[in-house]
C-alpha positions in Angstrom: 0.8 38.9 0.2 0.5 36.3 2.9 2.9 33.3 2.9 2.0 29.9 4.2 4.1 26.9 5.1 4.2 23.5 3.7 3.7 20.6 6.1 5.5 17.4 5.3 4.6 14.5 7.5 6.3 11.1 8.1 3.0 9.5 6.9 3.0 11.4 3.6 6.5 10.4 2.8 6.0 6.8 3.8 2.7 6.6 1.7 4.6 7.8 -1.4 7.3 5.2 -0.8 4.7 2.5 -0.3 2.9 3.4 -3.5 6.1 3.1 -5.4 7.3 -0.1 -3.5 10.5 1.9 -2.8 12.8 0.9 0.1 13.0 3.4 3.0 15.1 4.0 6.0 13.4 5.3 9.2 15.1 6.6 12.3 13.7 5.2 15.5 15.3 5.8 18.9 18.7 6.6 17.3 18.6 3.5 15.1 18.1 3.4 11.3 15.7 0.6 10.2 15.7 -0.4 6.5 13.0 -2.1 4.4 10.1 -2.0 2.0 6.7 -1.0 3.4 4.5 -4.1 3.2 1.7 -2.8 5.4 0.5 0.5 6.9 -2.3 2.1 8.8 -2.8 5.4 10.6 -0.6 4.3 13.5 2.3 2.4 12.0 4.1 0.7 9.2 5.5 -2.8 8.7 8.9 -2.8 7.1 10.3 -6.0 5.4 14.1 -6.1 5.2 14.1 -8.6 2.3 15.9 -11.2 4.5 12.8 -12.7 6.1 12.5 -10.2 8.9 9.7 -7.7 9.4 9.4 -4.9 12.0 6.3 -2.9 13.0 7.2 0.7 13.7 4.8 3.2 15.2 4.5 6.5 13.2 4.9 8.6 16.3 8.3 6.9 17.0 9.8 7.8 13.7 12.1 10.9 13.8 13.3 10.9 10.2 12.6 9.1 6.8 15.2 8.6 4.1 14.5 7.2 0.6 15.7 7.4 -2.9 13.8 9.9 -5.0 14.8 8.0 -8.1 13.1 4.9 -6.8 9.9 6.8 -6.0 10.0 8.6 -9.4 10.3 5.2 -11.1 13.7 5.8 -12.7 14.7 2.3 -11.4 11.7 0.7 -13.0 13.4 -0.8 -16.0 14.9 -3.8 -14.2 11.6 -4.6 -12.4 9.7 -4.3 -15.6 11.7 -7.3 -16.9 10.4 -9.2 -13.8 6.8 -8.4 -14.8 6.3 -6.8 -11.3 6.3 -3.2 -12.3 3.5 -1.1 -11.0 1.3 0.5 -13.6 1.7 4.1 -12.5 5.5 4.0 -12.7 5.5 5.1 -16.3 3.6 8.3 -15.4 5.6 11.4 -14.4 5.2 12.0 -10.6 4.8 15.5 -9.2 6.9 16.6 -6.2 5.6 15.4 -2.9 3.6 18.3 -1.4 1.2 18.8 1.4 -1.3 21.6 1.5 -0.5 25.0 3.0 -0.5 25.4 6.7 -1.4 28.7 8.4 -2.8 31.8 6.7 
């Protein structure tokens, strides 16, 4: 029986965080940057720190990504639902973040 590996990428994790409007921390050159992703493309993301500052970070500069699984799964959604800003898919159960198999 052949075993494969699962490849997790910075982009995959950031996309899930962006879809859930969850705050993230990214490690760039030894410094942790915090914020909510307000824009992204194949080369980088824009993080908004909630205090009027935004930073553009290149994906190839990010060494690590940290986020709250509860925020991505929508367990924090109740307070935001009261604001009327909840995202429609938050009520649905999310599957674990997975990428396809690598290797053969």
